[in-house]
C-alpha positions in Angstrom: 0.0 0.0 0.0 1.3 3.4 -0.9 1.8 6.1 1.7 -1.0 8.1 0.1 -3.5 5.2 0.2 -2.6 4.4 3.8 -3.9 7.8 4.8 -7.4 7.1 3.5 -10.0 6.5 6.1 -13.8 6.3 6.4 -15.5 8.0 9.3 -18.9 9.1 10.4 -19.7 12.8 9.9 -20.3 14.1 13.4 -19.1 17.7 13.0 -20.8 20.6 11.3 -17.9 21.2 9.0 -17.8 17.5 7.9 -21.6 17.5 7.2 -21.2 20.7 5.2 -18.3 19.2 3.2 -20.3 16.1 2.5 -23.5 17.9 1.5 -21.6 20.3 -0.8 -19.8 17.4 -2.5 -23.1 15.7 -3.2 -24.5 18.9 -4.6 -21.5 19.5 -6.9 -21.4 16.0 -8.2 -25.2 15.8 -8.7 -25.2 19.2 -10.4 -22.5 18.0 -12.9 -24.6 14.9 -13.7 -27.8 16.8 -14.0 -29.3 15.1 -10.9 -30.2 18.4 -9.2 -30.7 22.1 -10.0 -28.6 24.9 -8.5 -29.6 26.3 -5.1 -28.1 29.2 -3.1 -26.7 27.0 -0.3 -24.8 24.8 -2.8 -25.7 21.8 -0.6 -27.8 18.7 -1.2 -29.8 17.8 1.9 -33.0 15.9 2.5 -35.3 15.5 5.4 -33.8 12.0 6.0 -30.5 13.6 6.8 -32.1 15.0 10.0 -33.1 11.6 11.3 -31.2 10.4 14.4 -30.5 7.0 12.9 -29.2 8.2 9.5 -25.4 7.8 9.3 -23.3 9.9 6.9 -20.1 8.2 5.9 -17.1 10.2 4.7 -14.1 8.9 2.8 -11.1 11.1 3.6 -7.5 11.3 2.4 -6.0 13.5 5.1 -8.2 16.6 5.0 -9.6 16.0 1.5 -13.1 14.5 1.1 -13.0 11.8 -1.5 -16.5 10.5 -1.2 -19.6 10.3 0.9 -22.8 8.3 1.3 -25.6 8.3 3.8 -27.3 5.2 5.1 -30.9 5.7 6.1 -32.6 3.2 8.3 -36.3 2.5 7.8 -38.5 4.5 10.2 -42.0 5.8 10.6 -41.3 8.3 7.8 -40.1 5.6 5.4 -37.3 5.7 2.9 -36.5 8.1 0.0 -36.8 5.2 -2.6 -40.5 4.9 -1.7 -41.3 8.1 -3.7 -40.8 6.0 -6.8 -41.0 2.4 -5.6 -43.6 2.4 -2.9 -45.3 -0.9 -3.7 -42.0 -2.7 -3.9 -40.9 -1.4 -0.5 -44.3 -2.2 1.0 -44.0 -5.8 -0.2 -40.6 -6.2 1.5 -41.9 -4.8 4.7 -44.9 -7.2 4.6 -42.3 -10.0 4.3 -40.8 -8.8 7.6 -37.6 -7.4 6.1 -35.8 -4.6 8.0 -34.7 -2.2 5.3 -32.0 0.5 4.8 -31.1 2.7 1.9 -27.9 4.2 0.6 -28.5 7.8 -0.4 -26.6 11.0 -1.2 -23.8 9.0 -2.7 -21.0 11.0 -4.4 -17.3 10.6 -5.3 -15.1 13.6 -5.7 -14.4 13.8 -9.5 -12.1 16.7 -9.0 -9.7 14.6 -7.0 -10.0 11.1 -8.4 -7.3 10.4 -11.0 -8.2 11.4 -14.5 -6.6 10.8 -17.9 -6.8 7.3 -19.4 -10.4 6.2 -18.9 -9.7 2.7 -17.6 -7.5 4.1 -14.9 -10.1 6.7 -14.0 -12.9 4.1 -13.7 -10.6 1.8 -11.7 -9.9 4.6 -9.2 -13.6 5.4 -8.9 -14.3 1.7 -8.3 -11.6 1.5 -5.6 -13.1 4.5 -3.8 -16.6 3.1 -4.0 -15.4 -0.2 -2.5 -13.6 1.6 0.3 -16.7 3.5 1.1 -19.1 0.6 0.8 -17.4 -1.8 3.1 -18.2 0.0 6.4 -21.6 0.9 5.1 -22.2 -2.8 4.4 -21.1 -3.9 7.9 -23.0 -1.1 9.6 -26.3 -1.9 7.9 -25.9 -5.6 8.5 -24.5 -5.8 12.0 -24.8 -2.4 13.8 -28.3 -1.6 12.5 -29.3 -5.3 12.1 -30.9 -4.7 8.7 -31.9 -7.6 6.4 -31.6 -5.6 3.2 -29.8 -2.5 1.8 -31.6 -0.7 -1.1 -30.5 1.9 -3.5 -32.0 3.7 -6.5 -29.5 4.1 -9.3 -29.2 5.2 -12.9 -29.6 2.1 -15.1 -26.1 2.6 -16.6 -24.6 1.5 -13.2 -26.6 -1.7 -13.0 -23.6 -4.0 -13.9 -21.5 -2.4 -11.1 -24.0 -2.9 -8.4 -24.8 -6.4 -9.7 -21.2 -7.3 -9.1 -21.7 -6.4 -5.5 -24.7 -8.8 -5.3 -27.4 -6.2 -5.5 -30.4 -7.4 -7.4 -33.0 -5.4 -9.3 -36.4 -5.3 -7.7 -38.0 -2.3 -9.4 -38.3 -1.5 -13.1 -36.9 1.5 -14.8 -38.9 4.7 -13.9 -38.5 8.4 -13.8 -37.1 9.5 -10.4 -38.5 12.9 -9.7 -36.1 14.0 -6.9 -33.1 13.7 -9.2 -34.4 16.0 -11.9 -36.5 13.2 -13.5 -33.6 11.1 -14.5 -34.2 7.4 -15.1 -33.7 5.0 -12.2 -34.0 1.3 -11.2 -34.3 -0.1 -7.7 -31.6 -2.4 -6.5 -31.5 -4.5 -3.3 -28.7 -6.3 -1.4 -30.2 -9.2 0.5 -27.9 -10.1 3.4 -29.3 -13.6 3.8 -26.5 -16.1 3.3 -24.3 -13.4 1.8 -21.1 -15.0 3.0 -21.9 -18.4 1.4 -22.9 -16.8 -1.9 -20.0 -14.5 -2.1 -17.3 -17.0 -0.9 -18.5 -19.5 -3.5 -18.8 -17.3 -6.5 -16.3 -14.5 -5.9 -13.7 -15.3 -3.4 -11.7 -12.1 -4.1 -14.8 -10.0 -3.3 -15.4 -12.1 -0.2 -11.9 -11.4 1.1 -12.3 -7.7 0.4 -15.7 -7.2 2.0 -16.3 -10.1 4.3 -13.0 -11.6 5.3 -12.4 -8.9 7.9 -15.6 -8.0 9.8 -16.0 -4.5 11.1 -17.7 -3.5 14.3 -19.2 -0.1 14.7 -21.4 1.6 17.3 -24.8 2.9 16.1 -24.6 6.5 15.0 -27.3 7.4 17.6 -24.8 6.3 20.4 -22.2 8.8 19.3 -24.0 11.6 17.6 -27.2 13.6 17.8 -28.0 16.9 16.1 -27.6 19.9 18.4 -30.0 22.8 18.1 -27.5 25.2 16.4 -26.5 22.8 13.7 -30.0 21.6 13.1 -31.1 25.2 12.6 -28.2 25.8 10.3 -28.8 22.9 8.0 -32.6 22.5 8.2 -34.5 25.4 9.7 -32.5 28.2 8.1 -32.4 26.6 4.6 -35.3 25.5 2.4 -34.6 21.7 2.4 -37.7 20.9 4.4 -40.1 22.7 2.1 -40.9 19.5 0.1 -41.1 17.2 3.1 -44.5 15.6 3.8 -46.5 16.7 6.8 -45.9 13.4 8.6 -42.2 13.7 8.1 -42.1 17.2 9.6 -44.4 16.0 12.4 -41.9 13.2 13.1 -39.0 15.6 13.3 -41.0 17.9 15.6 -41.7 14.9 17.8 -38.0 13.7 18.1 -36.6 17.3 18.4 -39.3 19.0 20.5 -37.1 21.8 21.6 -35.7 22.7 18.2 -38.6 24.6 16.8 -38.7 22.5 13.6 -39.8 24.8 10.7 -41.3 24.4 7.3 -41.5 27.3 5.0 -40.4 29.5 7.8 -43.2 28.4 10.1 -42.6 26.5 13.4 -44.3 23.2 13.6 -46.0 22.2 16.8 -44.9 18.8 18.2 -47.3 16.1 17.2 -47.4 12.3 16.9 -47.9 10.5 13.7 
């Protein structure tokens, strides 16, 4: 391992400046790909980012953010993917599955090696694998989920299939990413070791050969009022949230004065 690679690490975002760096990276990369429109804050944040069980993972090389992704655990306000694949998610819940979703995924295209395309794609793949390993173990062991879902552009299907994700939703228009096409993919954790070790021993060694243990994000981080106000109440990211989502935030943060469209929301149960 080169000295440069040895300095790469994946950590939870727990500080204001780390969340801001992650949200800004997602915004920049989504804007480049046409997945979002410009906004004054130059950040990409959703109502799910405010949930206490959502973990934002950051891949760093020293002080440079190489990539980020958030893992959202199913809750009373659901998952982002339900906006397009509600029936499919409902079916999985009825089967007793405990679901999670990878969201706000972005790799820093300004830092990842460019030039010869095969080298560029290989570097992106390495960063993605580095980011996904702790997310995999967190979802499976720390959060005790049975499945990890993701909505992706169909052009990336082969990549996620190589990581044992399976398609469970047909191609549709995904409104929240500027109406780009998407498919729903799902990683079923049942017997994943046996399947991976038998079919792809190299991938097994990379992802499963060295288990990771992590505390739940709720044990080490909770939004404080100042940072919640900065990212959510003072911006317009909650304007498109559903009433039940805003109500849930008001319920779990009763002292924060959760606001939508500049108006405080009274605490209520859903």
